[in-house]
Backbone as CSV, one residue per row, in Angstrom:
resi,resn,N_x,N_y,N_z,CA_x,CA_y,CA_z,C_x,C_y,C_z
1,MET,8.222,42.745,-14.039,9.333,43.047,-13.156,9.980,41.771,-12.623
2,SER,9.187,40.742,-12.422,9.733,39.487,-11.928,10.788,38.935,-12.878
3,ARG,10.516,38.979,-14.161,11.477,38.459,-15.137,12.741,39.323,-15.147
4,VAL,12.593,40.627,-15.008,13.746,41.532,-14.995,14.634,41.240,-13.781
5,LEU,14.030,41.116,-12.615,14.797,40.918,-11.385,15.310,39.499,-11.195
6,PHE,14.481,38.520,-11.552,14.790,37.140,-11.209,14.979,36.208,-12.400
7,GLY,14.647,36.664,-13.591,14.743,35.798,-14.753,13.633,34.753,-14.814
8,GLN,12.600,34.931,-14.005,11.445,34.028,-13.975,10.178,34.871,-13.952
9,ALA,9.188,34.441,-14.678,7.959,35.219,-14.797,7.133,35.264,-13.519
10,HIS,7.223,34.237,-12.688,6.297,34.149,-11.560,6.931,34.257,-10.175
11,ARG,8.245,34.406,-10.086,8.873,34.371,-8.757,8.364,35.479,-7.843
12,LEU,8.213,36.694,-8.336,7.749,37.771,-7.475,6.344,37.490,-6.955
13,SER,5.447,37.036,-7.804,4.087,36.745,-7.332,4.090,35.584,-6.343
14,VAL,4.951,34.596,-6.543,5.056,33.483,-5.602,5.577,33.990,-4.258
15,MET,6.599,34.833,-4.298,7.140,35.376,-3.048,6.104,36.206,-2.300
16,VAL,5.345,37.007,-3.015,4.313,37.818,-2.372,3.222,36.923,-1.792
17,GLY,2.830,35.893,-2.521,1.842,34.950,-2.002,2.306,34.295,-0.715
18,ILE,3.577,33.906,-0.686,4.137,33.301,0.528,4.216,34.344,1.646
19,ALA,4.670,35.548,1.312,4.816,36.615,2.310,3.491,36.940,2.982
20,ARG,2.437,36.943,2.231,1.124,37.329,2.764,0.390,36.185,3.437
21,GLY,0.910,34.977,3.294,0.269,33.812,3.886,0.764,33.547,5.294
22,GLY,0.388,32.407,5.800,0.817,31.999,7.124,2.238,31.476,7.106
23,LYS,2.679,30.949,8.238,4.047,30.455,8.361,4.270,29.184,7.543
24,GLU,3.230,28.380,7.364,3.318,27.148,6.581,2.282,27.189,5.460
25,PHE,2.592,26.484,4.386,1.657,26.454,3.262,1.813,25.170,2.475
26,ALA,0.731,24.771,1.848,0.745,23.626,0.926,0.962,24.174,-0.474
27,LEU,1.787,23.505,-1.229,2.109,23.946,-2.582,0.854,24.083,-3.436
28,SER,-0.037,23.106,-3.365,-1.257,23.142,-4.174,-2.156,24.321,-3.775
29,GLU,-2.212,24.627,-2.495,-3.038,25.750,-2.039,-2.448,27.078,-2.495
30,LEU,-1.122,27.193,-2.463,-0.476,28.415,-2.942,-0.767,28.624,-4.422
31,ALA,-0.646,27.571,-5.205,-0.936,27.672,-6.639,-2.369,28.128,-6.867
32,ASP,-3.308,27.560,-6.115,-4.716,27.963,-6.241,-4.902,29.429,-5.872
33,GLU,-4.302,29.857,-4.761,-4.439,31.249,-4.311,-3.886,32.237,-5.339
34,LEU,-2.840,31.824,-6.027,-2.220,32.699,-7.021,-2.887,32.608,-8.388
35,GLY,-3.839,31.693,-8.527,-4.572,31.569,-9.776,-3.891,30.718,-10.827
36,PHE,-2.956,29.855,-10.419,-2.282,28.971,-11.361,-2.994,27.629,-11.397
37,GLU,-3.328,27.196,-12.580,-4.035,25.930,-12.747,-3.107,24.738,-12.509
38,TYR,-1.835,24.910,-12.837,-0.876,23.803,-12.748,0.253,24.131,-11.782
39,LEU,0.639,23.162,-10.979,1.762,23.335,-10.057,3.053,23.637,-10.802
40,SER,3.160,23.144,-12.008,4.382,23.362,-12.784,4.665,24.850,-13.002
41,SER,3.639,25.686,-12.919,3.821,27.126,-13.097,4.669,27.747,-11.994
42,ILE,4.668,27.117,-10.817,5.417,27.696,-9.701,6.562,26.809,-9.221
43,GLN,6.806,25.704,-9.882,7.847,24.784,-9.427,9.248,25.388,-9.454
44,ASP,9.599,26.125,-10.490,10.934,26.724,-10.553,11.136,27.754,-9.436
45,PRO,10.208,28.698,-9.240,10.402,29.626,-8.126,10.465,28.919,-6.769
46,ILE,9.631,27.914,-6.560,9.641,27.185,-5.293,10.980,26.473,-5.103
47,ARG,11.470,25.833,-6.145,12.768,25.140,-6.074,13.870,26.113,-5.682
48,ASP,13.879,27.296,-6.292,14.925,28.278,-6.011,14.773,28.887,-4.620
49,LEU,13.552,29.112,-4.191,13.333,29.646,-2.840,13.757,28.619,-1.788
50,GLU,13.536,27.345,-2.084,13.983,26.297,-1.168,15.512,26.206,-1.165
51,ALA,16.129,26.282,-2.320,17.593,26.216,-2.417,18.253,27.384,-1.685
52,SER,17.592,28.532,-1.690,18.130,29.715,-1.014,17.772,29.740,0.472
53,GLU,17.072,28.712,0.914,16.649,28.551,2.311,15.673,29.630,2.791
54,LEU,14.963,30.246,1.843,13.889,31.162,2.234,12.652,30.370,2.658
55,ILE,12.523,29.145,2.143,11.468,28.231,2.572,12.100,26.867,2.820
56,SER,11.446,26.074,3.657,11.920,24.721,3.958,10.776,23.747,3.783
57,ARG,11.081,22.625,3.160,10.082,21.562,2.992,9.821,20.917,4.348
58,ILE,8.552,20.657,4.626,8.165,19.980,5.861,7.341,18.744,5.498
59,PRO,7.093,17.860,6.447,6.350,16.635,6.124,4.984,16.917,5.494
60,LYS,4.610,16.039,4.587,3.319,16.149,3.913,2.181,16.001,4.920
61,VAL,1.093,16.694,4.645,-0.148,16.550,5.394,-1.232,16.266,4.371
62,ALA,-1.970,15.201,4.576,-3.025,14.803,3.628,-2.456,14.668,2.217
63,ASN,-1.237,14.144,2.145,-0.554,13.887,0.879,-0.270,15.153,0.068
64,LYS,-0.193,16.308,0.722,0.122,17.573,0.052,1.543,17.992,0.407
65,VAL,2.301,18.424,-0.591,3.651,18.935,-0.360,3.523,20.257,0.388
66,ARG,4.262,20.358,1.497,4.150,21.535,2.360,5.516,22.167,2.595
67,PHE,5.476,23.477,2.862,6.679,24.243,3.136,6.449,25.165,4.327
68,ARG,7.562,25.550,4.940,7.544,26.551,6.003,8.293,27.778,5.483
69,LYS,7.719,28.934,5.722,8.364,30.194,5.352,9.400,30.515,6.437
70,ASN,10.646,30.673,6.047,11.702,31.010,6.996,11.791,32.522,7.159
71,LYS,12.231,32.931,8.308,12.326,34.348,8.611,13.355,35.021,7.710
72,SER,12.958,36.121,7.074,13.854,36.851,6.184,13.238,38.205,5.833
73,TYR,14.095,39.173,5.628,13.640,40.466,5.130,13.207,40.385,3.668
74,ALA,13.517,39.295,3.008,13.163,39.119,1.596,11.654,39.194,1.388
75,TRP,10.880,38.731,2.366,9.416,38.734,2.227,8.876,40.161,2.212
76,LYS,9.398,40.993,3.075,8.982,42.400,3.113,9.415,43.103,1.818
77,TRP,10.605,42.747,1.359,11.120,43.331,0.118,10.242,42.955,-1.069
78,ALA,9.807,41.710,-1.135,8.932,41.255,-2.222,7.623,42.039,-2.208
79,GLU,7.065,42.243,-1.013,5.819,43.019,-0.920,6.041,44.467,-1.342
80,GLU,7.186,45.026,-0.990,7.504,46.395,-1.404,7.594,46.494,-2.924
81,LEU,8.287,45.540,-3.537,8.391,45.538,-5.002,7.014,45.426,-5.646
82,ALA,6.199,44.534,-5.124,4.864,44.337,-5.692,4.034,45.608,-5.577
83,SER,4.213,46.358,-4.513,3.437,47.595,-4.364,3.925,48.667,-5.351
84,ARG,5.198,48.618,-5.716,5.744,49.569,-6.694,5.305,49.228,-8.115
85,TYR,5.133,47.932,-8.376,4.793,47.458,-9.709,3.543,46.599,-9.616
86,PRO,2.388,47.177,-9.352,1.170,46.395,-9.090,0.713,45.522,-10.254
87,GLU,1.113,45.822,-11.457,0.716,44.997,-12.600,1.417,43.641,-12.582
88,GLN,2.422,43.477,-11.736,3.153,42.225,-11.662,2.416,41.273,-10.751
């Protein structure tokens, strides 16, 4: 469903991971939580979410790239989609 809606294989799972997490997150920790071995697997969705201002880059902590989740109904929508299509 992610590819159908967004043209990217992992954007929906990335959005759900962010939605279910705290207000801030480290990119490497998000990748680990989602089961991706390489950060490159989520770089395109992260870039687009940042460009759309759904997330904002914040200063690094312990040399880890970090982001803040911005307030949006998009997070609830992503969780709703994931519940409709659990195989995604």
